[in-house]
Biotite code that builds the C-alpha atoms (Angstrom):
import biotite.structure as struc

atoms = struc.array([
    struc.Atom([-17.583, 51.666, -116.903], chain_id="A", res_id=1, res_name="MET", atom_name="CA", element="C"),
    struc.Atom([-18.434, 54.088, -114.137], chain_id="A", res_id=2, res_name="SER", atom_name="CA", element="C"),
    struc.Atom([-16.817, 53.494, -110.182], chain_id="A", res_id=3, res_name="GLU", atom_name="CA", element="C"),
    struc.Atom([-20.069, 52.868, -109.230], chain_id="A", res_id=4, res_name="THR", atom_name="CA", element="C"),
    struc.Atom([-21.480, 50.444, -111.557], chain_id="A", res_id=5, res_name="LEU", atom_name="CA", element="C"),
    struc.Atom([-18.341, 48.583, -111.140], chain_id="A", res_id=6, res_name="PHE", atom_name="CA", element="C"),
    struc.Atom([-18.918, 48.603, -107.174], chain_id="A", res_id=7, res_name="GLU", atom_name="CA", element="C"),
    struc.Atom([-22.293, 46.943, -107.408], chain_id="A", res_id=8, res_name="SER", atom_name="CA", element="C"),
    struc.Atom([-21.320, 44.236, -110.070], chain_id="A", res_id=9, res_name="VAL", atom_name="CA", element="C"),
    struc.Atom([-18.057, 43.398, -107.959], chain_id="A", res_id=10, res_name="PHE", atom_name="CA", element="C"),
    struc.Atom([-20.835, 42.954, -104.852], chain_id="A", res_id=11, res_name="LEU", atom_name="CA", element="C"),
    struc.Atom([-22.944, 41.010, -106.603], chain_id="A", res_id=12, res_name="GLU", atom_name="CA", element="C"),
    struc.Atom([-19.859, 38.578, -107.982], chain_id="A", res_id=13, res_name="ARG", atom_name="CA", element="C"),
    struc.Atom([-18.757, 38.556, -104.285], chain_id="A", res_id=14, res_name="CYS", atom_name="CA", element="C"),
    struc.Atom([-22.586, 37.349, -103.197], chain_id="A", res_id=15, res_name="ILE", atom_name="CA", element="C"),
    struc.Atom([-23.055, 34.649, -105.877], chain_id="A", res_id=16, res_name="GLU", atom_name="CA", element="C"),
    struc.Atom([-19.158, 33.274, -104.969], chain_id="A", res_id=17, res_name="ALA", atom_name="CA", element="C"),
    struc.Atom([-20.184, 32.838, -101.481], chain_id="A", res_id=18, res_name="LEU", atom_name="CA", element="C"),
    struc.Atom([-23.987, 31.713, -102.286], chain_id="A", res_id=19, res_name="LEU", atom_name="CA", element="C"),
    struc.Atom([-22.420, 28.939, -104.697], chain_id="A", res_id=20, res_name="PHE", atom_name="CA", element="C"),
    struc.Atom([-19.504, 27.794, -101.951], chain_id="A", res_id=21, res_name="ALA", atom_name="CA", element="C"),
    struc.Atom([-21.701, 27.361, -99.316], chain_id="A", res_id=22, res_name="ALA", atom_name="CA", element="C"),
    struc.Atom([-23.018, 24.409, -98.138], chain_id="A", res_id=23, res_name="ALA", atom_name="CA", element="C"),
    struc.Atom([-26.713, 25.811, -96.990], chain_id="A", res_id=24, res_name="GLU", atom_name="CA", element="C"),
    struc.Atom([-28.677, 28.838, -97.797], chain_id="A", res_id=25, res_name="PRO", atom_name="CA", element="C"),
    struc.Atom([-26.874, 32.408, -96.481], chain_id="A", res_id=26, res_name="LEU", atom_name="CA", element="C"),
    struc.Atom([-28.685, 34.992, -94.575], chain_id="A", res_id=27, res_name="SER", atom_name="CA", element="C"),
    struc.Atom([-28.122, 38.520, -95.183], chain_id="A", res_id=28, res_name="LEU", atom_name="CA", element="C"),
    struc.Atom([-25.848, 38.687, -92.107], chain_id="A", res_id=29, res_name="ASP", atom_name="CA", element="C"),
    struc.Atom([-24.126, 35.626, -92.752], chain_id="A", res_id=30, res_name="ASP", atom_name="CA", element="C"),
    struc.Atom([-23.267, 37.435, -96.242], chain_id="A", res_id=31, res_name="LEU", atom_name="CA", element="C"),
    struc.Atom([-22.518, 40.804, -94.182], chain_id="A", res_id=32, res_name="ALA", atom_name="CA", element="C"),
    struc.Atom([-19.567, 38.948, -92.294], chain_id="A", res_id=33, res_name="ARG", atom_name="CA", element="C"),
    struc.Atom([-18.129, 38.064, -95.377], chain_id="A", res_id=34, res_name="ARG", atom_name="CA", element="C"),
    struc.Atom([-18.229, 41.125, -96.813], chain_id="A", res_id=35, res_name="LEU", atom_name="CA", element="C"),
    struc.Atom([-16.357, 44.184, -96.775], chain_id="A", res_id=36, res_name="PRO", atom_name="CA", element="C"),
    struc.Atom([-17.792, 46.549, -94.230], chain_id="A", res_id=37, res_name="GLU", atom_name="CA", element="C"),
    struc.Atom([-20.207, 48.673, -95.297], chain_id="A", res_id=38, res_name="GLY", atom_name="CA", element="C"),
    struc.Atom([-21.733, 46.729, -98.273], chain_id="A", res_id=39, res_name="ALA", atom_name="CA", element="C"),
    struc.Atom([-25.044, 47.115, -99.059], chain_id="A", res_id=40, res_name="ASP", atom_name="CA", element="C"),
    struc.Atom([-26.173, 43.434, -98.789], chain_id="A", res_id=41, res_name="VAL", atom_name="CA", element="C"),
    struc.Atom([-29.775, 43.678, -100.005], chain_id="A", res_id=42, res_name="ALA", atom_name="CA", element="C"),
    struc.Atom([-29.267, 45.739, -102.994], chain_id="A", res_id=43, res_name="ALA", atom_name="CA", element="C"),
    struc.Atom([-26.455, 43.107, -103.977], chain_id="A", res_id=44, res_name="GLY", atom_name="CA", element="C"),
    struc.Atom([-28.928, 40.396, -103.124], chain_id="A", res_id=45, res_name="VAL", atom_name="CA", element="C"),
    struc.Atom([-31.483, 41.939, -105.135], chain_id="A", res_id=46, res_name="GLU", atom_name="CA", element="C"),
    struc.Atom([-29.470, 42.928, -108.334], chain_id="A", res_id=47, res_name="GLY", atom_name="CA", element="C"),
    struc.Atom([-28.246, 39.137, -108.310], chain_id="A", res_id=48, res_name="LEU", atom_name="CA", element="C"),
    struc.Atom([-31.765, 37.835, -107.823], chain_id="A", res_id=49, res_name="ARG", atom_name="CA", element="C"),
    struc.Atom([-32.815, 40.121, -110.828], chain_id="A", res_id=50, res_name="VAL", atom_name="CA", element="C"),
    struc.Atom([-29.953, 39.058, -113.111], chain_id="A", res_id=51, res_name="ARG", atom_name="CA", element="C"),
    struc.Atom([-30.896, 35.421, -111.879], chain_id="A", res_id=52, res_name="CYS", atom_name="CA", element="C"),
    struc.Atom([-33.966, 35.456, -113.372], chain_id="A", res_id=53, res_name="GLU", atom_name="CA", element="C"),
    struc.Atom([-35.145, 33.281, -116.264], chain_id="A", res_id=54, res_name="GLY", atom_name="CA", element="C"),
    struc.Atom([-32.015, 31.537, -116.208], chain_id="A", res_id=55, res_name="ARG", atom_name="CA", element="C"),
    struc.Atom([-31.191, 27.840, -115.494], chain_id="A", res_id=56, res_name="GLY", atom_name="CA", element="C"),
    struc.Atom([-30.087, 28.361, -111.943], chain_id="A", res_id=57, res_name="VAL", atom_name="CA", element="C"),
    struc.Atom([-32.049, 31.362, -109.910], chain_id="A", res_id=58, res_name="GLU", atom_name="CA", element="C"),
    struc.Atom([-31.311, 32.871, -106.715], chain_id="A", res_id=59, res_name="LEU", atom_name="CA", element="C"),
    struc.Atom([-34.434, 32.278, -104.223], chain_id="A", res_id=60, res_name="VAL", atom_name="CA", element="C"),
    struc.Atom([-35.338, 32.947, -100.717], chain_id="A", res_id=61, res_name="ASN", atom_name="CA", element="C"),
    struc.Atom([-36.163, 29.950, -98.858], chain_id="A", res_id=62, res_name="VAL", atom_name="CA", element="C"),
    struc.Atom([-36.737, 30.844, -94.907], chain_id="A", res_id=63, res_name="GLY", atom_name="CA", element="C"),
    struc.Atom([-35.202, 34.207, -95.407], chain_id="A", res_id=64, res_name="GLY", atom_name="CA", element="C"),
    struc.Atom([-31.627, 32.795, -96.562], chain_id="A", res_id=65, res_name="ARG", atom_name="CA", element="C"),
    struc.Atom([-30.490, 32.617, -100.198], chain_id="A", res_id=66, res_name="TRP", atom_name="CA", element="C"),
    struc.Atom([-29.380, 30.002, -102.173], chain_id="A", res_id=67, res_name="ARG", atom_name="CA", element="C"),
    struc.Atom([-29.396, 28.673, -105.968], chain_id="A", res_id=68, res_name="PHE", atom_name="CA", element="C"),
    struc.Atom([-31.541, 26.365, -107.172], chain_id="A", res_id=69, res_name="GLN", atom_name="CA", element="C"),
    struc.Atom([-32.802, 24.871, -110.812], chain_id="A", res_id=70, res_name="THR", atom_name="CA", element="C"),
    struc.Atom([-35.580, 26.769, -112.329], chain_id="A", res_id=71, res_name="ALA", atom_name="CA", element="C"),
    struc.Atom([-38.847, 25.000, -111.378], chain_id="A", res_id=72, res_name="ALA", atom_name="CA", element="C"),
    struc.Atom([-39.404, 24.588, -115.026], chain_id="A", res_id=73, res_name="ASP", atom_name="CA", element="C"),
    struc.Atom([-36.374, 22.215, -115.307], chain_id="A", res_id=74, res_name="LEU", atom_name="CA", element="C"),
    struc.Atom([-36.704, 20.209, -112.406], chain_id="A", res_id=75, res_name="ALA", atom_name="CA", element="C"),
    struc.Atom([-38.115, 17.383, -115.215], chain_id="A", res_id=76, res_name="PHE", atom_name="CA", element="C"),
    struc.Atom([-34.333, 17.323, -115.990], chain_id="A", res_id=77, res_name="LEU", atom_name="CA", element="C"),
    struc.Atom([-33.448, 15.941, -112.431], chain_id="A", res_id=78, res_name="MET", atom_name="CA", element="C"),
    struc.Atom([-35.848, 13.972, -111.679], chain_id="A", res_id=79, res_name="THR", atom_name="CA", element="C"),
    struc.Atom([-33.483, 10.543, -112.974], chain_id="A", res_id=80, res_name="GLU", atom_name="CA", element="C"),
    struc.Atom([-30.773, 12.185, -110.292], chain_id="A", res_id=81, res_name="GLU", atom_name="CA", element="C"),
    struc.Atom([-32.789, 12.926, -107.278], chain_id="A", res_id=82, res_name="ARG", atom_name="CA", element="C"),
    struc.Atom([-33.051, 10.729, -104.751], chain_id="A", res_id=83, res_name="ASP", atom_name="CA", element="C"),
    struc.Atom([-36.784, 9.174, -103.591], chain_id="A", res_id=84, res_name="THR", atom_name="CA", element="C"),
    struc.Atom([-37.866, 11.812, -101.052], chain_id="A", res_id=85, res_name="PRO", atom_name="CA", element="C"),
    struc.Atom([-39.094, 9.722, -97.844], chain_id="A", res_id=86, res_name="ARG", atom_name="CA", element="C"),
    struc.Atom([-43.138, 9.776, -97.566], chain_id="A", res_id=87, res_name="ARG", atom_name="CA", element="C"),
    struc.Atom([-44.421, 10.590, -94.594], chain_id="A", res_id=88, res_name="LEU", atom_name="CA", element="C"),
    struc.Atom([-47.415, 8.612, -93.182], chain_id="A", res_id=89, res_name="SER", atom_name="CA", element="C"),
    struc.Atom([-50.689, 10.273, -92.671], chain_id="A", res_id=90, res_name="LYS", atom_name="CA", element="C"),
    struc.Atom([-50.327, 10.505, -89.020], chain_id="A", res_id=91, res_name="ALA", atom_name="CA", element="C"),
    struc.Atom([-47.284, 12.294, -89.477], chain_id="A", res_id=92, res_name="ALA", atom_name="CA", element="C"),
    struc.Atom([-48.673, 14.793, -92.338], chain_id="A", res_id=93, res_name="GLN", atom_name="CA", element="C"),
    struc.Atom([-51.398, 15.474, -90.028], chain_id="A", res_id=94, res_name="GLU", atom_name="CA", element="C"),
    struc.Atom([-49.388, 15.950, -86.689], chain_id="A", res_id=95, res_name="THR", atom_name="CA", element="C"),
    struc.Atom([-46.645, 18.120, -89.130], chain_id="A", res_id=96, res_name="LEU", atom_name="CA", element="C"),
    struc.Atom([-49.586, 20.270, -89.969], chain_id="A", res_id=97, res_name="ALA", atom_name="CA", element="C"),
    struc.Atom([-51.047, 20.967, -87.250], chain_id="A", res_id=98, res_name="ILE", atom_name="CA", element="C"),
    struc.Atom([-47.068, 21.560, -85.320], chain_id="A", res_id=99, res_name="ILE", atom_name="CA", element="C"),
    struc.Atom([-46.726, 24.122, -88.292], chain_id="A", res_id=100, res_name="ALA", atom_name="CA", element="C"),
    struc.Atom([-50.447, 25.910, -88.040], chain_id="A", res_id=101, res_name="TYR", atom_name="CA", element="C"),
    struc.Atom([-50.452, 26.162, -84.234], chain_id="A", res_id=102, res_name="HIS", atom_name="CA", element="C"),
    struc.Atom([-46.758, 26.149, -83.068], chain_id="A", res_id=103, res_name="GLN", atom_name="CA", element="C"),
    struc.Atom([-45.303, 26.524, -80.531], chain_id="A", res_id=104, res_name="PRO", atom_name="CA", element="C"),
    struc.Atom([-47.617, 23.059, -79.578], chain_id="A", res_id=105, res_name="VAL", atom_name="CA", element="C"),
    struc.Atom([-47.697, 20.769, -76.972], chain_id="A", res_id=106, res_name="THR", atom_name="CA", element="C"),
    struc.Atom([-48.021, 16.800, -77.730], chain_id="A", res_id=107, res_name="ARG", atom_name="CA", element="C"),
    struc.Atom([-51.200, 17.228, -75.920], chain_id="A", res_id=108, res_name="ALA", atom_name="CA", element="C"),
    struc.Atom([-51.964, 19.445, -77.895], chain_id="A", res_id=109, res_name="GLU", atom_name="CA", element="C"),
    struc.Atom([-51.531, 18.036, -80.754], chain_id="A", res_id=110, res_name="ILE", atom_name="CA", element="C"),
    struc.Atom([-53.814, 15.005, -79.662], chain_id="A", res_id=111, res_name="GLU", atom_name="CA", element="C"),
    struc.Atom([-56.432, 17.445, -78.765], chain_id="A", res_id=112, res_name="ALA", atom_name="CA", element="C"),
    struc.Atom([-56.666, 18.773, -82.326], chain_id="A", res_id=113, res_name="VAL", atom_name="CA", element="C"),
    struc.Atom([-56.451, 15.194, -83.952], chain_id="A", res_id=114, res_name="ARG", atom_name="CA", element="C"),
    struc.Atom([-58.477, 13.442, -81.572], chain_id="A", res_id=115, res_name="GLY", atom_name="CA", element="C"),
    struc.Atom([-56.655, 10.446, -81.386], chain_id="A", res_id=116, res_name="VAL", atom_name="CA", element="C"),
    struc.Atom([-53.329, 9.570, -78.990], chain_id="A", res_id=117, res_name="GLN", atom_name="CA", element="C"),
    struc.Atom([-50.019, 10.798, -80.589], chain_id="A", res_id=118, res_name="ALA", atom_name="CA", element="C"),
    struc.Atom([-47.811, 8.416, -81.446], chain_id="A", res_id=119, res_name="SER", atom_name="CA", element="C"),
    struc.Atom([-44.237, 9.145, -79.874], chain_id="A", res_id=120, res_name="SER", atom_name="CA", element="C"),
    struc.Atom([-43.349, 7.604, -83.186], chain_id="A", res_id=121, res_name="GLY", atom_name="CA", element="C"),
    struc.Atom([-44.366, 10.401, -85.375], chain_id="A", res_id=122, res_name="THR", atom_name="CA", element="C"),
    struc.Atom([-42.680, 13.151, -83.480], chain_id="A", res_id=123, res_name="LEU", atom_name="CA", element="C"),
    struc.Atom([-39.814, 11.326, -83.862], chain_id="A", res_id=124, res_name="ASP", atom_name="CA", element="C"),
    struc.Atom([-39.784, 10.812, -87.918], chain_id="A", res_id=125, res_name="ILE", atom_name="CA", element="C"),
    struc.Atom([-40.687, 14.218, -87.926], chain_id="A", res_id=126, res_name="LEU", atom_name="CA", element="C"),
    struc.Atom([-37.617, 15.547, -85.539], chain_id="A", res_id=127, res_name="LEU", atom_name="CA", element="C"),
    struc.Atom([-35.270, 12.908, -87.230], chain_id="A", res_id=128, res_name="GLU", atom_name="CA", element="C"),
    struc.Atom([-36.079, 14.606, -90.775], chain_id="A", res_id=129, res_name="LEU", atom_name="CA", element="C"),
    struc.Atom([-35.322, 17.990, -89.455], chain_id="A", res_id=130, res_name="GLY", atom_name="CA", element="C"),
    struc.Atom([-38.876, 19.067, -90.055], chain_id="A", res_id=131, res_name="LEU", atom_name="CA", element="C"),
    struc.Atom([-40.017, 19.657, -86.635], chain_id="A", res_id=132, res_name="VAL", atom_name="CA", element="C"),
    struc.Atom([-37.878, 21.154, -83.570], chain_id="A", res_id=133, res_name="LYS", atom_name="CA", element="C"),
    struc.Atom([-38.194, 21.502, -79.639], chain_id="A", res_id=134, res_name="MET", atom_name="CA", element="C"),
    struc.Atom([-39.252, 25.352, -79.628], chain_id="A", res_id=135, res_name="ARG", atom_name="CA", element="C"),
    struc.Atom([-38.668, 25.179, -75.436], chain_id="A", res_id=136, res_name="GLY", atom_name="CA", element="C"),
    struc.Atom([-40.819, 23.966, -72.141], chain_id="A", res_id=137, res_name="ARG", atom_name="CA", element="C"),
    struc.Atom([-44.143, 25.645, -71.632], chain_id="A", res_id=138, res_name="ARG", atom_name="CA", element="C"),
    struc.Atom([-44.447, 27.354, -67.735], chain_id="A", res_id=139, res_name="ARG", atom_name="CA", element="C"),
    struc.Atom([-47.206, 25.629, -66.900], chain_id="A", res_id=140, res_name="THR", atom_name="CA", element="C"),
    struc.Atom([-47.194, 22.550, -64.627], chain_id="A", res_id=141, res_name="PRO", atom_name="CA", element="C"),
    struc.Atom([-45.017, 19.649, -65.661], chain_id="A", res_id=142, res_name="GLY", atom_name="CA", element="C"),
    struc.Atom([-43.159, 22.383, -68.322], chain_id="A", res_id=143, res_name="ARG", atom_name="CA", element="C"),
    struc.Atom([-44.358, 20.196, -71.357], chain_id="A", res_id=144, res_name="PRO", atom_name="CA", element="C"),
    struc.Atom([-42.476, 20.695, -74.232], chain_id="A", res_id=145, res_name="VAL", atom_name="CA", element="C"),
    struc.Atom([-43.547, 22.662, -77.140], chain_id="A", res_id=146, res_name="THR", atom_name="CA", element="C"),
    struc.Atom([-42.900, 22.017, -81.094], chain_id="A", res_id=147, res_name="TYR", atom_name="CA", element="C"),
    struc.Atom([-42.249, 24.099, -83.817], chain_id="A", res_id=148, res_name="GLY", atom_name="CA", element="C"),
    struc.Atom([-41.093, 23.952, -87.487], chain_id="A", res_id=149, res_name="THR", atom_name="CA", element="C"),
    struc.Atom([-37.985, 24.739, -88.588], chain_id="A", res_id=150, res_name="THR", atom_name="CA", element="C"),
    struc.Atom([-35.992, 26.641, -91.542], chain_id="A", res_id=151, res_name="ASP", atom_name="CA", element="C"),
    struc.Atom([-35.751, 23.041, -93.367], chain_id="A", res_id=152, res_name="LEU", atom_name="CA", element="C"),
    struc.Atom([-39.459, 22.566, -93.558], chain_id="A", res_id=153, res_name="PHE", atom_name="CA", element="C"),
    struc.Atom([-40.052, 25.758, -95.084], chain_id="A", res_id=154, res_name="LEU", atom_name="CA", element="C"),
    struc.Atom([-36.886, 24.521, -97.574], chain_id="A", res_id=155, res_name="GLU", atom_name="CA", element="C"),
    struc.Atom([-38.713, 21.379, -98.181], chain_id="A", res_id=156, res_name="HIS", atom_name="CA", element="C"),
    struc.Atom([-42.245, 22.961, -98.888], chain_id="A", res_id=157, res_name="TYR", atom_name="CA", element="C"),
    struc.Atom([-40.867, 25.709, -100.873], chain_id="A", res_id=158, res_name="GLY", atom_name="CA", element="C"),
    struc.Atom([-42.136, 28.466, -98.072], chain_id="A", res_id=159, res_name="LEU", atom_name="CA", element="C"),
    struc.Atom([-40.444, 31.897, -97.623], chain_id="A", res_id=160, res_name="ALA", atom_name="CA", element="C"),
    struc.Atom([-42.041, 31.975, -94.296], chain_id="A", res_id=161, res_name="ASN", atom_name="CA", element="C"),
    struc.Atom([-45.389, 30.718, -92.310], chain_id="A", res_id=162, res_name="LEU", atom_name="CA", element="C"),
    struc.Atom([-47.317, 33.275, -93.382], chain_id="A", res_id=163, res_name="ALA", atom_name="CA", element="C"),
    struc.Atom([-47.166, 31.518, -96.835], chain_id="A", res_id=164, res_name="ASP", atom_name="CA", element="C"),
    struc.Atom([-48.663, 28.443, -95.610], chain_id="A", res_id=165, res_name="LEU", atom_name="CA", element="C"),
    struc.Atom([-51.620, 28.236, -97.442], chain_id="A", res_id=166, res_name="PRO", atom_name="CA", element="C"),
    struc.Atom([-54.906, 29.944, -95.582], chain_id="A", res_id=167, res_name="GLY", atom_name="CA", element="C"),
    struc.Atom([-59.189, 28.729, -95.809], chain_id="A", res_id=168, res_name="MET", atom_name="CA", element="C"),
    struc.Atom([-59.536, 29.749, -99.461], chain_id="A", res_id=169, res_name="SER", atom_name="CA", element="C"),
    struc.Atom([-56.780, 27.889, -101.017], chain_id="A", res_id=170, res_name="GLU", atom_name="CA", element="C"),
    struc.Atom([-57.540, 24.900, -98.984], chain_id="A", res_id=171, res_name="MET", atom_name="CA", element="C"),
    struc.Atom([-61.241, 24.709, -100.549], chain_id="A", res_id=172, res_name="LYS", atom_name="CA", element="C"),
    struc.Atom([-59.869, 25.490, -103.786], chain_id="A", res_id=173, res_name="ALA", atom_name="CA", element="C"),
    struc.Atom([-57.629, 22.436, -103.934], chain_id="A", res_id=174, res_name="ALA", atom_name="CA", element="C"),
    struc.Atom([-60.791, 20.665, -102.479], chain_id="A", res_id=175, res_name="GLY", atom_name="CA", element="C"),
    struc.Atom([-58.877, 20.243, -98.691], chain_id="A", res_id=176, res_name="LEU", atom_name="CA", element="C"),
    struc.Atom([-61.614, 21.866, -96.812], chain_id="A", res_id=177, res_name="LEU", atom_name="CA", element="C"),
    struc.Atom([-65.259, 21.017, -97.788], chain_id="A", res_id=178, res_name="GLY", atom_name="CA", element="C"),
    struc.Atom([-68.214, 23.712, -97.918], chain_id="A", res_id=179, res_name="LEU", atom_name="CA", element="C"),
    struc.Atom([-70.281, 22.343, -95.406], chain_id="A", res_id=180, res_name="ASP", atom_name="CA", element="C"),
    struc.Atom([-67.955, 23.765, -92.382], chain_id="A", res_id=181, res_name="LEU", atom_name="CA", element="C"),
    struc.Atom([-69.410, 24.542, -89.031], chain_id="A", res_id=182, res_name="PRO", atom_name="CA", element="C"),
    struc.Atom([-70.067, 27.744, -88.090], chain_id="A", res_id=183, res_name="PRO", atom_name="CA", element="C"),
    struc.Atom([-67.107, 29.859, -86.686], chain_id="A", res_id=184, res_name="GLY", atom_name="CA", element="C"),
    struc.Atom([-64.287, 27.320, -88.165], chain_id="A", res_id=185, res_name="PHE", atom_name="CA", element="C"),
    struc.Atom([-60.934, 28.867, -89.021], chain_id="A", res_id=186, res_name="SER", atom_name="CA", element="C"),
    struc.Atom([-57.844, 28.444, -90.160], chain_id="A", res_id=187, res_name="VAL", atom_name="CA", element="C"),
    struc.Atom([-54.834, 29.507, -87.657], chain_id="A", res_id=188, res_name="PRO", atom_name="CA", element="C"),
    struc.Atom([-52.385, 32.068, -88.942], chain_id="A", res_id=189, res_name="ASP", atom_name="CA", element="C"),
    struc.Atom([-48.965, 30.427, -87.817], chain_id="A", res_id=190, res_name="PRO", atom_name="CA", element="C"),
    struc.Atom([-47.520, 33.812, -88.792], chain_id="A", res_id=191, res_name="SER", atom_name="CA", element="C"),
    struc.Atom([-48.950, 35.317, -85.882], chain_id="A", res_id=192, res_name="ARG", atom_name="CA", element="C"),
    struc.Atom([-48.738, 32.981, -82.616], chain_id="A", res_id=193, res_name="PRO", atom_name="CA", element="C"),
    struc.Atom([-51.206, 32.933, -79.747], chain_id="A", res_id=194, res_name="GLY", atom_name="CA", element="C"),
    struc.Atom([-48.398, 32.494, -77.209], chain_id="A", res_id=195, res_name="GLU", atom_name="CA", element="C"),
    struc.Atom([-45.872, 34.816, -76.215], chain_id="A", res_id=196, res_name="ASP", atom_name="CA", element="C"),
    struc.Atom([-42.231, 33.521, -76.669], chain_id="A", res_id=197, res_name="GLU", atom_name="CA", element="C"),
    struc.Atom([-41.429, 35.176, -73.134], chain_id="A", res_id=198, res_name="ASP", atom_name="CA", element="C"),
    struc.Atom([-43.780, 31.749, -71.477], chain_id="A", res_id=199, res_name="ALA", atom_name="CA", element="C"),
    struc.Atom([-41.682, 29.285, -72.919], chain_id="A", res_id=200, res_name="LEU", atom_name="CA", element="C"),
    struc.Atom([-38.262, 28.570, -71.372], chain_id="A", res_id=201, res_name="ASP", atom_name="CA", element="C"),
    struc.Atom([-35.343, 27.877, -73.597], chain_id="A", res_id=202, res_name="PHE", atom_name="CA", element="C"),
    struc.Atom([-32.125, 25.687, -74.175], chain_id="A", res_id=203, res_name="ASP", atom_name="CA", element="C"),
    struc.Atom([-28.808, 27.671, -74.993], chain_id="A", res_id=204, res_name="PRO", atom_name="CA", element="C"),
    struc.Atom([-29.229, 28.983, -78.863], chain_id="A", res_id=205, res_name="ALA", atom_name="CA", element="C"),
    struc.Atom([-27.363, 26.658, -81.034], chain_id="A", res_id=206, res_name="GLU", atom_name="CA", element="C"),
    struc.Atom([-25.673, 29.385, -83.358], chain_id="A", res_id=207, res_name="GLY", atom_name="CA", element="C"),
    struc.Atom([-23.291, 27.846, -85.592], chain_id="A", res_id=208, res_name="GLU", atom_name="CA", element="C"),
    struc.Atom([-21.426, 29.935, -88.818], chain_id="A", res_id=209, res_name="ALA", atom_name="CA", element="C"),
    struc.Atom([-22.294, 28.192, -91.903], chain_id="A", res_id=210, res_name="PRO", atom_name="CA", element="C"),
    struc.Atom([-20.087, 26.016, -93.117], chain_id="A", res_id=211, res_name="GLU", atom_name="CA", element="C"),
    struc.Atom([-18.488, 26.565, -96.611], chain_id="A", res_id=212, res_name="PHE", atom_name="CA", element="C"),
    struc.Atom([-17.405, 23.825, -99.214], chain_id="A", res_id=213, res_name="VAL", atom_name="CA", element="C"),
    struc.Atom([-13.410, 24.257, -99.875], chain_id="A", res_id=214, res_name="GLN", atom_name="CA", element="C"),
    struc.Atom([-12.376, 21.156, -101.629], chain_id="A", res_id=215, res_name="ASP", atom_name="CA", element="C"),
    struc.Atom([-11.529, 23.402, -104.591], chain_id="A", res_id=216, res_name="TYR", atom_name="CA", element="C"),
    struc.Atom([-8.957, 25.068, -102.402], chain_id="A", res_id=217, res_name="VAL", atom_name="CA", element="C"),
    struc.Atom([-5.564, 23.780, -102.834], chain_id="A", res_id=218, res_name="GLY", atom_name="CA", element="C"),
    struc.Atom([-2.878, 23.741, -100.091], chain_id="A", res_id=219, res_name="GLU", atom_name="CA", element="C"),
    struc.Atom([-0.336, 26.716, -100.266], chain_id="A", res_id=220, res_name="GLU", atom_name="CA", element="C"),
    struc.Atom([3.339, 25.649, -101.624], chain_id="A", res_id=221, res_name="GLU", atom_name="CA", element="C"),
    struc.Atom([5.987, 26.178, -99.172], chain_id="A", res_id=222, res_name="PRO", atom_name="CA", element="C"),
    struc.Atom([7.704, 29.641, -100.218], chain_id="A", res_id=223, res_name="GLY", atom_name="CA", element="C"),
])
């Protein structure tokens, strides 16, 4: 085996070990901090992804982070072992959809789109489930809080990024939009926010290092 091939295989094994032990999906930067300096992390991840294609456990990108998950065609094997997810009410689903497509959006703007007053309990549920987060306060009178979706939202719905949300054609094909739409109707593109982030005031960043499962590591014996 050539030295270059050996280094490539070793790098993929290192990435595989880190992703297996991680308590959450990892970004390329997360991996780079754990790997030797100068390692081609992107190439290593892509090589590992290709090698895992078609296997029972595959490497997938969710919200810009990487994780191992059961292959989609084998999901039926897990149905009896998984907890039943908490179902969202119709109001919560509508609110979540508005936030996803219009973010960052205020409560008043959510009410304007839905045409009814937004219950504080509905937003509380979405925040509690981790599907929505506060994005910052808008620099307008009253400094209203704006809301946006989280990485957990992308993970829950199996999206790599917000650009993968269904557009108008997909919604029509799924029967979610009628054919008699009013003139000028359009579905917002959440990957192109209409508001500059500089127009918001943010709280300090909550950047925390990823946690790793270490219950398999034994205590060192005294020398």
